[in-house]
Structures are given as C-alpha cells and as structure tokens.
VEXFI-92094 format. One line per field, with one value per atom (N, C-alpha, C): atom name; residue in one letter; x, y, z; chain. Coordinates in pm, whole numbers, plus 50000, padded with zeros to 5 digits. Layout:
name = [CA:...]
resn = [A:...]
px = [X:...]
py = [Y:...]
pz = [Z:...]
chain = [A:...]
This chain:
name = [N:CA:C:N:CA:C:N:CA:C:N:CA:C:N:CA:C:N:CA:C:N:CA:C:N:CA:C:N:CA:C:N:CA:C:N:CA:C:N:CA:C:N:CA:C:N:CA:C:N:CA:C:N:CA:C:N:CA:C:N:CA:C:N:CA:C:N:CA:C:N:CA:C:N:CA:C:N:CA:C:N:CA:C:N:CA:C:N:CA:C:N:CA:C:N:CA:C:N:CA:C:N:CA:C:N:CA:C:N:CA:C:N:CA:C:N:CA:C:N:CA:C:N:CA:C:N:CA:C:N:CA:C:N:CA:C:N:CA:C:N:CA:C:N:CA:C:N:CA:C:N:CA:C:N:CA:C:N:CA:C:N:CA:C:N:CA:C:N:CA:C:N:CA:C:N:CA:C:N:CA:C:N:CA:C:N:CA:C:N:CA:C:N:CA:C:N:CA:C:N:CA:C:N:CA:C:N:CA:C:N:CA:C:N:CA:C:N:CA:C:N:CA:C:N:CA:C:N:CA:C:N:CA:C:N:CA:C:N:CA:C:N:CA:C:N:CA:C:N:CA:C:N:CA:C:N:CA:C:N:CA:C:N:CA:C:N:CA:C:N:CA:C:N:CA:C:N:CA:C:N:CA:C:N:CA:C:N:CA:C:N:CA:C:N:CA:C:N:CA:C:N:CA:C:N:CA:C:N:CA:C:N:CA:C:N:CA:C:N:CA:C:N:CA:C:N:CA:C:N:CA:C:N:CA:C:N:CA:C:N:CA:C:N:CA:C:N:CA:C:N:CA:C:N:CA:C:N:CA:C:N:CA:C:N:CA:C:N:CA:C:N:CA:C:N:CA:C:N:CA:C:N:CA:C:N:CA:C:N:CA:C:N:CA:C:N:CA:C:N:CA:C:N:CA:C:N:CA:C:N:CA:C:N:CA:C:N:CA:C:N:CA:C:N:CA:C:N:CA:C:N:CA:C:N:CA:C:N:CA:C:N:CA:C:N:CA:C:N:CA:C:N:CA:C:N:CA:C:N:CA:C:N:CA:C:N:CA:C:N:CA:C:N:CA:C:N:CA:C:N:CA:C:N:CA:C:N:CA:C:N:CA:C:N:CA:C:N:CA:C:N:CA:C:N:CA:C:N:CA:C:N:CA:C:N:CA:C:N:CA:C:N:CA:C:N:CA:C:N:CA:C:N:CA:C:N:CA:C:N:CA:C:N:CA:C:N:CA:C:N:CA:C:N:CA:C:N:CA:C:N:CA:C:N:CA:C:N:CA:C:N:CA:C:N:CA:C:N:CA:C:N:CA:C:N:CA:C:N:CA:C:N:CA:C:N:CA:C:N:CA:C:N:CA:C:N:CA:C:N:CA:C:N:CA:C:N:CA:C:N:CA:C:N:CA:C:N:CA:C:N:CA:C:N:CA:C:N:CA:C:N:CA:C:N:CA:C:N:CA:C:N:CA:C:N:CA:C:N:CA:C:N:CA:C:N:CA:C:N:CA:C:N:CA:C:N:CA:C:N:CA:C:N:CA:C:N:CA:C:N:CA:C:N:CA:C:N:CA:C:N:CA:C:N:CA:C:N:CA:C:N:CA:C:N:CA:C:N:CA:C:N:CA:C:N:CA:C:N:CA:C:N:CA:C:N:CA:C:N:CA:C:N:CA:C:N:CA:C:N:CA:C:N:CA:C:N:CA:C:N:CA:C:N:CA:C:N:CA:C:N:CA:C:N:CA:C:N:CA:C:N:CA:C:N:CA:C:N:CA:C:N:CA:C:N:CA:C:N:CA:C:N:CA:C:N:CA:C:N:CA:C:N:CA:C:N:CA:C:N:CA:C:N:CA:C:N:CA:C:N:CA:C:N:CA:C:N:CA:C:N:CA:C:N:CA:C:N:CA:C:N:CA:C:N:CA:C:N:CA:C:N:CA:C:N:CA:C:N:CA:C:N:CA:C:N:CA:C:N:CA:C:N:CA:C:N:CA:C:N:CA:C:N:CA:C:N:CA:C:N:CA:C:N:CA:C:N:CA:C:N:CA:C:N:CA:C:N:CA:C:N:CA:C:N:CA:C:N:CA:C:N:CA:C:N:CA:C:N:CA:C:N:CA:C:N:CA:C:N:CA:C:N:CA:C:N:CA:C:N:CA:C:N:CA:C:N:CA:C]
resn = [M:M:M:S:S:S:G:G:G:R:R:R:K:K:K:I:I:I:S:S:S:V:V:V:Q:Q:Q:T:T:T:A:A:A:V:V:V:K:K:K:A:A:A:A:A:A:F:F:F:E:E:E:F:F:F:A:A:A:K:K:K:V:V:V:N:N:N:A:A:A:P:P:P:K:K:K:T:T:T:A:A:A:G:G:G:V:V:V:L:L:L:S:S:S:I:I:I:I:I:I:L:L:L:V:V:V:L:L:L:D:D:D:I:I:I:A:A:A:G:G:G:I:I:I:L:L:L:A:A:A:P:P:P:A:A:A:S:S:S:A:A:A:S:S:S:V:V:V:S:S:S:P:P:P:A:A:A:L:L:L:V:V:V:A:A:A:L:L:L:Q:Q:Q:G:G:G:L:L:L:K:K:K:A:A:A:L:L:L:F:F:F:G:G:G:V:V:V:I:I:I:A:A:A:Q:Q:Q:G:G:G:A:A:A:L:L:L:Y:Y:Y:R:R:R:I:I:I:A:A:A:F:F:F:A:A:A:S:S:S:A:A:A:H:H:H:G:G:G:D:D:D:D:D:D:P:P:P:E:E:E:F:F:F:R:R:R:V:V:V:G:G:G:P:P:P:L:L:L:G:G:G:F:F:F:Q:Q:Q:W:W:W:G:G:G:K:K:K:P:P:P:E:E:E:T:T:T:R:R:R:L:L:L:L:L:L:G:G:G:A:A:A:H:H:H:L:L:L:L:L:L:L:L:L:F:F:F:F:F:F:L:L:L:S:S:S:F:F:F:L:L:L:G:G:G:L:L:L:L:L:L:F:F:F:W:W:W:V:V:V:L:L:L:V:V:V:L:L:L:I:I:I:V:V:V:S:S:S:M:M:M:G:G:G:A:A:A:G:G:G:M:M:M:F:F:F:V:V:V:S:S:S:G:G:G:T:T:T:G:G:G:A:A:A:A:A:A:P:P:P:L:L:L:T:T:T:S:S:S:T:T:T:P:P:P:T:T:T:P:P:P:E:E:E:Q:Q:Q:A:A:A:S:S:S:H:H:H:M:M:M:L:L:L:A:A:A:A:A:A:F:F:F:V:V:V:P:P:P:I:I:I:F:F:F:F:F:F:V:V:V:A:A:A:L:L:L:C:C:C:V:V:V:Y:Y:Y:V:V:V:R:R:R:V:V:V:C:C:C:L:L:L:Y:Y:Y:S:S:S:A:A:A:A:A:A:T:T:T:V:V:V:A:A:A:E:E:E:R:R:R:K:K:K:I:I:I:A:A:A:V:V:V:F:F:F:S:S:S:T:T:T:W:W:W:P:P:P:L:L:L:T:T:T:R:R:R:G:G:G:N:N:N:F:F:F:W:W:W:P:P:P:I:I:I:L:L:L:G:G:G:L:L:L:V:V:V:L:L:L:L:L:L:L:L:L:A:A:A:V:V:V:P:P:P:V:V:V:G:G:G:V:V:V:L:L:L:N:N:N:L:L:L:V:V:V:T:T:T:A:A:A:W:W:W:S:S:S:G:G:G:I:I:I:P:P:P:R:R:R:A:A:A:L:L:L:T:T:T:I:I:I:V:V:V:I:I:I:E:E:E:L:L:L:A:A:A:T:T:T:C:C:C:V:V:V:L:L:L:D:D:D:A:A:A:F:F:F:L:L:L:I:I:I:R:R:R:P:P:P:M:M:M:Y:Y:Y:C:C:C:G:G:G:L:L:L:Y:Y:Y:A:A:A:H:H:H:L:L:L:Y:Y:Y:T:T:T:A:A:A:L:L:L:R:R:R:P:P:P:T:T:T:P:P:P:E:E:E:V:V:V:E:E:E:A:A:A:G:G:G:G:G:G:G:G:G:A:A:A:A:A:A:R:R:R:G:G:G:P:P:P:W:W:W:G:G:G]
px = [49456:49600:49621:49702:49718:49807:49918:50009:50096:50081:50161:50279:50385:50502:50511:50550:50559:50705:50722:50855:50875:50979:51005:51033:51112:51146:51022:50937:50814:50722:50713:50625:50672:50802:50855:50831:50856:50833:50687:50596:50454:50411:50465:50431:50479:50601:50655:50576:50546:50470:50331:50270:50138:50144:50245:50257:50285:50371:50406:50286:50201:50085:49969:49947:49823:49835:49956:49969:49917:49945:49888:49735:49673:49527:49464:49542:49492:49571:49621:49711:49643:49512:49442:49446:49403:49401:49542:49635:49774:49836:49795:49844:49794:49669:49616:49698:49729:49812:49948:50006:50135:50127:50023:50007:49993:49917:49899:50030:50108:50239:50332:50331:50416:50371:50241:50189:50236:50240:50289:50437:50516:50658:50681:50605:50626:50562:50478:50415:50521:50508:50607:50605:50722:50733:50648:50625:50546:50399:50356:50216:50190:50281:50272:50147:50088:49968:49849:49858:49751:49633:49513:49396:49417:49489:49513:49594:49695:49776:49696:49610:49525:49431:49373:49285:49362:49487:49570:49594:49624:49646:49517:49403:49276:49248:49280:49262:49355:49479:49572:49520:49465:49410:49290:49203:49084:49122:49211:49251:49338:49403:49475:49379:49263:49161:49106:49082:49031:49131:49260:49362:49370:49365:49364:49245:49128:49008:49022:49076:49094:49191:49304:49407:49360:49289:49238:49123:49043:48940:49005:49115:49187:49244:49303:49371:49276:49150:49057:48944:48955:48848:48831:48942:48934:48861:48860:48793:48644:48598:48458:48385:48441:48373:48332:48205:48153:48089:48122:48064:48099:47997:48025:48101:48097:48169:48320:48367:48511:48552:48469:48505:48570:48674:48749:48697:48683:48639:48746:48713:48811:48934:49049:49178:49184:49099:49104:49011:48927:48834:48702:48667:48539:48521:48396:48368:48247:48265:48156:48174:48115:48122:48266:48352:48490:48561:48545:48611:48552:48421:48357:48405:48416:48466:48613:48693:48833:48845:48767:48771:48733:48629:48589:48698:48767:48874:48990:49027:49135:49099:48976:48934:48929:48884:48880:49020:49115:49252:49313:49285:49337:49280:49150:49087:49146:49163:49221:49366:49439:49578:49583:49489:49482:49452:49358:49326:49447:49520:49640:49745:49765:49862:49818:49688:49637:49657:49629:49648:49794:49885:50027:50072:50020:50055:50006:49883:49830:49915:49955:50042:50175:50229:50356:50344:50236:50216:50203:50124:50105:50237:50312:50439:50540:50543:50635:50594:50462:50415:50446:50428:50459:50608:50691:50835:50876:50812:50842:50798:50682:50630:50723:50769:50856:50991:51043:51175:51168:51044:51029:51055:51070:51091:50959:50953:50831:50823:50706:50686:50743:50809:50864:50752:50771:50667:50636:50509:50468:50538:50582:50645:50794:50849:50994:51032:51152:51204:51270:51233:51292:51443:51512:51657:51686:51809:51843:51819:51846:51823:51675:51591:51447:51394:51443:51399:51435:51556:51597:51511:51474:51387:51248:51196:51065:51068:51177:51190:51198:51275:51289:51157:51073:50944:50851:50872:50785:50842:50964:51022:50941:50902:50825:50694:50622:50493:50513:50627:50656:50672:50747:50770:50641:50562:50434:50344:50338:50255:50303:50435:50491:50454:50465:50432:50284:50197:50054:50023:50086:50060:50099:50215:50259:50157:50102:50007:49873:49836:49705:49720:49841:49865:49783:49725:49644:49499:49471:49332:49271:49349:49293:49258:49347:49317:49198:49195:49084:48952:48956:48833:48767:48848:48792:48753:48842:48817:48697:48680:48574:48445:48450:48332:48281:48370:48333:48457:48435:48549:48616:48740:48814:48948:48962:49087:49159:49114:49185:49152:49055:49031:49143:49232:49347:49466:49454:49565:49608:49516:49559:49629:49601:49660:49811:49859:50002:50082:50016:50086:50191:50311:50420:50497:50453:50520:50556:50567:50591:50719:50829:50957:50964:50918:50917:50830:50713:50625:50687:50746:50814:50925:51002:51108:51054:50942:50882:50830:50765:50712:50824:50934:51048:51123:51133:51207:51144:51012:50945:50959:50986:51001:51143:51237:51378:51403:51353:51385:51344:51220:51174:51251:51281:51355:51495:51562:51697:51692:51596:51584:51552:51470:51438:51561:51645:51768:51862:51866:51952:51905:51774:51722:51739:51749:51769:51912:52003:52142:52157:52212:52220:52326:52409:52518:52484:52361:52327:52246:52259:52186:52035:51964:51818:51755:51811:51755:51761:51874:51888:51794:51775:51681:51541:51499:51365:51352:51456:51453:51438:51515:51508:51371:51315:51183:51076:51087:50992:51004:51128:51149:51092:51104:51048:50896:50832:50686:50642:50713:50680:50697:50808:50836:50729:50691:50593:50455:50414:50279:50263:50361:50343:50411:50490:50554:50529:50565:50560:50416:50327:50187:50126:50137:50084:50154:50284:50355:50304:50276:50221:50085:50000:49870:49890:49982:50010:50066:50152:50210:50103:50017:49916:49812:49779:49686:49748:49878:49947:49952:49988:49998:49862:49759:49626:49581:49604:49565:49641:49769:49851:49818:49774:49758:49614:49518:49379:49338:49243:49200:49133:49143:49073:48924:48837:48695:48665:48745:48722:48748:48854:48885:48778:48731:48628:48501:48467:48345:48355:48478:48498:48516:48504:48514:48656:48755:48893:48934:48853:48889:48813:48881:48817:48722:48615:48515:48506:48470:48446:48574:48562:48681:48766:48712:48788:48856:48833:48896:48847]
py = [50995:50973:50846:50750:50622:50631:50708:50721:50599:50497:50375:50378:50309:50295:50152:50137:50003:49958:49827:49766:49715:49764:49722:49572:49522:49379:49294:49332:49257:49261:49377:49392:49306:49304:49222:49074:49033:48893:48856:48944:48917:48907:48996:48993:48865:48822:48699:48576:48570:48456:48451:48568:48573:48518:48561:48513:48363:48316:48173:48086:48128:48047:48060:48181:48209:48215:48226:48222:48090:47974:47849:47847:47915:47916:47997:48085:48167:48139:48016:47982:47994:47973:47979:48118:48218:48354:48409:48370:48414:48352:48230:48166:48240:48287:48365:48493:48559:48680:48648:48533:48492:48471:48403:48379:48510:48603:48733:48811:48802:48868:48810:48678:48612:48648:48655:48695:48836:48923:49059:49061:48971:48964:48911:48808:48742:48818:48917:48994:49075:49089:49168:49314:49375:49515:49608:49571:49655:49661:49568:49563:49634:49725:49787:49872:49919:50003:49937:49808:49740:49715:49695:49665:49540:49441:49317:49346:49433:49465:49548:49636:49714:49621:49523:49425:49342:49308:49230:49306:49434:49515:49525:49535:49539:49411:49297:49169:49156:49203:49198:49280:49398:49482:49414:49351:49285:49169:49082:48968:49011:49125:49179:49216:49273:49305:49177:49075:48948:48886:48891:48836:48915:49046:49128:49096:49083:49051:48920:48820:48689:48697:48764:48771:48853:48963:49043:48973:48897:48817:48724:48658:48568:48646:48763:48840:48883:48914:48968:48871:48747:48650:48621:48611:48574:48680:48804:48911:48920:48839:48849:48715:48621:48496:48421:48384:48306:48394:48521:48612:48562:48533:48481:48579:48707:48807:48786:48714:48693:48549:48478:48345:48355:48278:48281:48173:48208:48112:48010:47908:47804:47863:47837:47884:48035:48107:48252:48318:48240:48297:48330:48455:48499:48646:48688:48831:48864:48957:48997:49142:49178:49317:49363:49280:49327:49364:49281:49310:49435:49450:49569:49695:49690:49806:49834:49727:49745:49812:49766:49826:49973:50004:50144:50228:50173:50247:50272:50171:50188:50293:50288:50383:50525:50538:50670:50729:50648:50697:50728:50644:50669:50800:50822:50943:51068:51064:51177:51201:51093:51106:51169:51129:51185:51334:51372:51514:51593:51535:51601:51619:51515:51524:51627:51627:51724:51867:51889:52023:52065:51972:52006:52039:51965:51992:52131:52165:52298:52407:52387:52485:52497:52384:52384:52460:52435:52504:52654:52695:52838:52903:52836:52894:52905:52804:52811:52923:52937:53045:53182:53195:53321:53352:53247:53268:53313:53257:53300:53443:53479:53615:53717:53685:53778:53793:53678:53683:53736:53742:53794:53693:53566:53462:53405:53359:53299:53153:53099:52956:52875:52765:52678:52605:52571:52498:52365:52323:52199:52078:52090:51975:51967:52067:52068:51965:51911:51815:51891:51860:51933:51914:52020:52011:51936:51884:51816:51903:52034:52124:52135:52147:52155:52025:51912:51783:51767:51813:51803:51892:52010:52099:52039:51975:51912:51796:51718:51607:51659:51764:51821:51875:51923:51980:51873:51746:51639:51567:51600:51540:51575:51702:51734:51657:51644:51574:51426:51370:51230:51212:51302:51289:51319:51413:51440:51318:51257:51138:51024:51007:50903:50928:51053:51085:51061:51101:51080:50931:50854:50710:50645:50682:50623:50653:50775:50812:50739:50698:50633:50488:50432:50298:50188:50216:50115:50115:50190:50204:50072:49987:49860:49768:49759:49678:49734:49866:49929:49912:49916:49902:49767:49662:49528:49513:49554:49533:49614:49735:49824:49813:49731:49710:49840:49928:50051:50104:50185:50245:50344:50315:50399:50434:50559:50603:50700:50825:50925:50914:50832:50810:50730:50670:50599:50692:50816:50913:50925:50941:50956:50832:50715:50592:50587:50646:50638:50753:50845:50960:50914:50968:50931:50808:50744:50623:50634:50758:50777:50706:50731:50676:50524:50463:50317:50256:50315:50261:50279:50397:50417:50315:50291:50190:50052:50016:49885:49872:49976:49973:49956:50027:50017:49886:49838:49715:49596:49586:49473:49477:49595:49608:49581:49565:49550:49427:49306:49188:49206:49251:49270:49383:49489:49600:49560:49478:49432:49347:49255:49171:49253:49356:49443:49520:49562:49631:49537:49411:49314:49294:49281:49260:49385:49502:49625:49641:49561:49569:49510:49586:49544:49438:49409:49316:49169:49134:48994:48942:48811:48754:48764:48767:48779:48658:48538:48418:48427:48475:48489:48598:48703:48809:48754:48668:48610:48522:48443:48357:48441:48549:48635:48702:48744:48807:48708:48582:48480:48456:48451:48435:48553:48674:48793:48783:48732:48716:48620:48508:48410:48472:48542:48605:48708:48788:48893:48834:48732:48678:48601:48520:48428:48472:48578:48624:48772:48858:49001:49051:49011:49055:49009:48881:48841:48910:48938:49005:49147:49218:49353:49350:49255:49243:49209:49117:49083:49200:49278:49396:49498:49531:49633:49585:49457:49403:49410:49377:49383:49526:49621:49760:49816:49783:49833:49779:49650:49589:49652:49683:49740:49886:49960:50105:50151:50065:50111:50144:50236:50275:50160:50160:50062:50097:50004:50035:50154:50172:50284:50417:50421:50543:50572:50466:50485:50538:50486:50531:50677:50722:50861:50956:50904:50991:51022:50941:50972:50927:50845:50794:50870:50898:50966:50870:50922:50841:50875:50774:50798:50799:50802:50796:50920:51031:51157:51185:51103:51124:51250]
pz = [52043:52064:52145:52088:52155:52277:52267:52381:52402:52320:52335:52240:52278:52193:52144:52020:51962:51959:51961:51951:51809:51743:51605:51600:51693:51694:51714:51806:51832:51712:51647:51532:51415:51388:51279:51307:51431:51467:51452:51496:51484:51338:51253:51111:51045:51079:51020:51066:51194:51245:51183:51166:51104:50962:50885:50747:50742:50830:50830:50858:50951:50991:50893:50842:50770:50619:50564:50418:50361:50425:50371:50373:50468:50477:50363:50303:50193:50065:50053:49943:49808:49802:49674:49613:49689:49635:49618:49705:49689:49563:49530:49407:49283:49288:49176:49158:49269:49262:49203:49243:49189:49038:48993:48849:48772:48827:48761:48758:48866:48868:48762:48751:48651:48511:48489:48358:48322:48421:48396:48358:48417:48385:48245:48207:48078:47962:47992:47885:47811:47679:47603:47645:47640:47682:47596:47470:47380:47419:47509:47549:47680:47718:47850:47867:47758:47768:47698:47673:47602:47695:47639:47723:47807:47754:47829:47956:47946:48064:48163:48113:48203:48279:48207:48271:48372:48339:48430:48560:48548:48669:48751:48683:48753:48830:48768:48835:48955:48942:49054:49171:49140:49247:49312:49231:49284:49375:49328:49410:49529:49515:49630:49742:49705:49805:49868:49785:49838:49935:49900:49988:50119:50109:50231:50318:50255:50332:50407:50339:50404:50520:50500:50603:50723:50698:50809:50881:50809:50875:50978:50935:51025:51143:51113:51218:51329:51293:51393:51428:51382:51407:51556:51628:51770:51852:51805:51879:51847:51750:51709:51720:51793:51821:51696:51687:51575:51468:51465:51366:51225:51142:51007:50920:50954:50875:50882:50983:50999:50970:50896:50850:50712:50694:50569:50476:50348:50249:50217:50138:50102:50036:50095:50044:50026:50101:50099:49999:49931:49834:49902:49904:49956:49917:49915:49897:49981:50071:50159:50199:50310:50356:50384:50445:50467:50338:50233:50107:50041:50049:49992:50062:50194:50268:50234:50223:50186:50050:49954:49821:49828:49907:49923:49986:50087:50154:50058:49980:49883:49778:49728:49625:49682:49806:49868:49881:49927:49943:49807:49707:49572:49517:49535:49484:49551:49681:49752:49711:49687:49641:49503:49417:49282:49288:49375:49389:49439:49534:49585:49477:49395:49285:49182:49149:49053:49103:49230:49288:49280:49310:49306:49164:49065:48925:48885:48926:48894:48958:49084:49150:49076:49032:48960:48829:48756:48627:48648:48747:48774:48816:48901:48948:48835:48745:48631:48537:48516:48429:48487:48619:48684:48674:48690:48678:48540:48436:48299:48275:48334:48317:48382:48502:48574:48504:48454:48389:48247:48191:48056:47948:47985:47886:47843:47721:47669:47705:47696:47722:47608:47639:47537:47466:47336:47265:47334:47323:47389:47330:47204:47138:47165:47231:47253:47359:47346:47443:47557:47683:47796:47800:47833:47850:47979:47995:48121:48243:48232:48345:48376:48270:48291:48352:48303:48354:48501:48539:48680:48768:48717:48793:48812:48706:48714:48814:48811:48905:49048:49068:49202:49253:49160:49201:49258:49217:49265:49388:49426:49547:49672:49691:49812:49822:49711:49718:49747:49703:49735:49885:49947:50091:50169:50121:50186:50178:50059:50041:50131:50142:50228:50374:50417:50557:50585:50492:50512:50515:50425:50423:50555:50608:50736:50845:50846:50951:50937:50814:50795:50750:50759:50704:50770:50886:50955:50906:50800:50757:50710:50645:50596:50712:50812:50929:51005:51022:51095:51022:50888:50810:50833:50841:50865:51012:51102:51246:51295:51245:51292:51211:51104:51019:50958:50920:50851:50780:50679:50609:50703:50738:50832:50770:50727:50665:50757:50761:50842:50990:51026:51168:51232:51151:51205:51230:51189:51206:51352:51448:51587:51643:51587:51641:51623:51515:51485:51544:51613:51669:51771:51755:51845:51802:51692:51644:51496:51446:51303:51257:51324:51276:51289:51398:51402:51292:51266:51163:51025:51000:50872:50853:50959:50951:50921:50984:50960:50817:50768:50631:50531:50551:50460:50478:50603:50630:50560:50563:50498:50347:50292:50147:50100:50194:50157:50070:50104:50021:49875:49853:49715:49649:49725:49669:49624:49704:49668:49542:49534:49415:49291:49306:49192:49146:49240:49204:49128:49170:49101:48958:48939:48803:48716:48780:48702:48654:48708:48667:48527:48436:48296:48270:48368:48345:48359:48402:48422:48304:48272:48158:48176:48064:48067:48136:48114:48176:48328:48380:48525:48577:48499:48538:48555:48461:48469:48593:48623:48741:48868:48876:48994:49003:48889:48889:48934:48891:48935:49086:49135:49279:49356:49299:49362:49371:49266:49266:49376:49390:49493:49632:49651:49780:49813:49714:49736:49769:49692:49709:49840:49877:49989:50119:50114:50237:50264:50168:50193:50210:50121:50135:50268:50304:50435:50552:50537:50646:50666:50557:50572:50640:50602:50670:50817:50846:50984:51061:50995:51061:51096:50999:51024:51125:51121:51221:51360:51370:51500:51551:51465:51507:51546:51469:51503:51638:51659:51786:51903:51880:51988:52015:51913:51928:51938:51909:51913:52057:52071:52206:52279:52409:52491:52494:52531:52539:52629:52736:52826:52755:52674:52601:52497:52427:52327:52390:52507:52574:52615:52640:52681:52565:52443:52326:52286:52331:52298:52160:52093:51962:51854:51744:51632:51563:51503:51438:51290:51210:51069:50987:50855:50768:50774:50823:50822:50956:51058:51187:51256]
chain = [A:A:A:A:A:A:A:A:A:A:A:A:A:A:A:A:A:A:A:A:A:A:A:A:A:A:A:A:A:A:A:A:A:A:A:A:A:A:A:A:A:A:A:A:A:A:A:A:A:A:A:A:A:A:A:A:A:A:A:A:A:A:A:A:A:A:A:A:A:A:A:A:A:A:A:A:A:A:A:A:A:A:A:A:A:A:A:A:A:A:A:A:A:A:A:A:A:A:A:A:A:A:A:A:A:A:A:A:A:A:A:A:A:A:A:A:A:A:A:A:A:A:A:A:A:A:A:A:A:A:A:A:A:A:A:A:A:A:A:A:A:A:A:A:A:A:A:A:A:A:A:A:A:A:A:A:A:A:A:A:A:A:A:A:A:A:A:A:A:A:A:A:A:A:A:A:A:A:A:A:A:A:A:A:A:A:A:A:A:A:A:A:A:A:A:A:A:A:A:A:A:A:A:A:A:A:A:A:A:A:A:A:A:A:A:A:A:A:A:A:A:A:A:A:A:A:A:A:A:A:A:A:A:A:A:A:A:A:A:A:A:A:A:A:A:A:A:A:A:A:A:A:A:A:A:A:A:A:A:A:A:A:A:A:A:A:A:A:A:A:A:A:A:A:A:A:A:A:A:A:A:A:A:A:A:A:A:A:A:A:A:A:A:A:A:A:A:A:A:A:A:A:A:A:A:A:A:A:A:A:A:A:A:A:A:A:A:A:A:A:A:A:A:A:A:A:A:A:A:A:A:A:A:A:A:A:A:A:A:A:A:A:A:A:A:A:A:A:A:A:A:A:A:A:A:A:A:A:A:A:A:A:A:A:A:A:A:A:A:A:A:A:A:A:A:A:A:A:A:A:A:A:A:A:A:A:A:A:A:A:A:A:A:A:A:A:A:A:A:A:A:A:A:A:A:A:A:A:A:A:A:A:A:A:A:A:A:A:A:A:A:A:A:A:A:A:A:A:A:A:A:A:A:A:A:A:A:A:A:A:A:A:A:A:A:A:A:A:A:A:A:A:A:A:A:A:A:A:A:A:A:A:A:A:A:A:A:A:A:A:A:A:A:A:A:A:A:A:A:A:A:A:A:A:A:A:A:A:A:A:A:A:A:A:A:A:A:A:A:A:A:A:A:A:A:A:A:A:A:A:A:A:A:A:A:A:A:A:A:A:A:A:A:A:A:A:A:A:A:A:A:A:A:A:A:A:A:A:A:A:A:A:A:A:A:A:A:A:A:A:A:A:A:A:A:A:A:A:A:A:A:A:A:A:A:A:A:A:A:A:A:A:A:A:A:A:A:A:A:A:A:A:A:A:A:A:A:A:A:A:A:A:A:A:A:A:A:A:A:A:A:A:A:A:A:A:A:A:A:A:A:A:A:A:A:A:A:A:A:A:A:A:A:A:A:A:A:A:A:A:A:A:A:A:A:A:A:A:A:A:A:A:A:A:A:A:A:A:A:A:A:A:A:A:A:A:A:A:A:A:A:A:A:A:A:A:A:A:A:A:A:A:A:A:A:A:A:A:A:A:A:A:A:A:A:A:A:A:A:A:A:A:A:A:A:A:A:A:A:A:A:A:A:A:A:A:A:A:A:A:A:A:A:A:A:A:A:A:A:A:A:A:A:A:A:A:A:A:A:A:A:A:A:A:A:A:A:A:A:A:A:A:A:A:A:A:A:A:A:A:A:A:A:A:A:A:A:A:A:A:A:A:A:A:A:A:A:A:A:A:A:A:A:A:A:A:A:A:A:A:A:A:A:A:A:A:A:A:A:A:A:A:A:A:A:A:A:A:A:A:A:A:A:A:A:A:A:A:A:A:A:A:A:A:A:A:A:A:A:A:A:A:A:A:A:A:A:A:A:A:A]
C-alpha cells in the first residue's frame, strides 16, 4: 500500500511535458505507428477481416511495444545511470529485454482478460439455459435473429464485465511502467500501488482519451462529408501517435515513480513481488 495521494493537475502536466520533450526522440517508431494507423483508415471496409488487416493490427501492436519500450527507457534512464538496458535506439528503434518483458506483460494481461470473458460467457449461457428451463420455454434456434428485447438483455449482461474490466485495469495500469523499471514482468504486483487513488487515476486515464474520443465522435456523425471525415481521421492518427501515446507513457511513468515504495519499505517487505502481487 503506497499511502500517497496523487495530484491530477501535476500528473497531467508531467504527462504533457514528457510527451513534448520525448516524442521527437522516438519520432521514427511513432511515425511507423502513424503510417500503420493511416493504412488502416484507407483500407476498404470490405477488408476488415482480411489477412492483410490482421497482419496490420499485429504490426501496430508490435511497434506499439517498441514505442513503449523506448519511452519507458527514457523515463527511467536517470535512475539507472549508464545501464545499457535503458539506452534508446536511433529514433526509438530497438528491441531488448525491456521490450520482451513488455510483450510478455501485455500477453499475460490479454490472456487473463480472455479467460475472464470466456468464464462470463459460460456463466451467461448457463444462466440463460436455466431461466428457459424454469420458465418452460424452449431454446430459440441458433439461426434465428435476436429480437430487440433479447439484444438489449444480452448487451446489459455484458455491462457488468465491462465495468469490472475497467476497474481492474485502473488498479493495474502501472504494469507497463513497472515492468520496465523493475526489470521483470510486473502485472498484479502493481495493484497495491494504486490503492487509495482509484478515482484520480480513472479520471486521468479517461481525460487523456478525451481528444481522440471527441474526434472519433465527430467522424461517426453521418452528416459530414466523407472528405472531411478522412481529414479528421488523419488528424486523429497524428494526435494519437505523437501526443496521446507518449502522454500515457509519461503519465504511467510519473504515477509509478510517485507511488512506488521507498527502498526502506521494500527492505521491510511492504511491497508485493512478482506478476501476481
């Protein structure tokens, strides 16, 4: 348990300053992410499930890890002196132990999230089947189209898991920063660090997403011309690649630095160890 309180204003300022100073240092890998984002926008809608689009999403995830690795190397370099593990490659291109650990941490969280979703679906299926059995109604054919009432019930059934997932993410959102800073995969061991700061961190996570969210809402409006939609989508890609992504890394690095235990606390066993906390 950190016992410290964070300042939303200070955290936002730190995240912005970090992005302003360090986005140019990683401009190469951020430019690749921008190009991949633009390619996704310009791809025809009919290719949404094509192998090319799947490969594109895979490349975006890969270069996203590389960009995170570069930005976190910069964020924690001063605390590790001349350690080569915290040196950034040319324009942010490098792959080493920090990136490998980051990839492992992301895959671990994705796998656990998938298991949680699968469990919830199984519970939903069993509960729906039990409800049909009790009411004496038969199961609808698999080929039938859900009625609006059935669709609303299915949507409502997934609302709780969305909020649970959001709450869990807020509590472990420092895992990427901790993974690089601690030189080990650290996922649920970051849970105690965020205790007592849930609402400020949730506000910060949502606040940084507001610019891109607003632009996406504008492009979703059917009343604007397609040409203007494309321009706004391109602007969103630039904003996301060169400001929002670095700001999130700067935010999590700032929060981790502010909330992590002091060496005295670590020596006394007050900090959780390992990915499971």
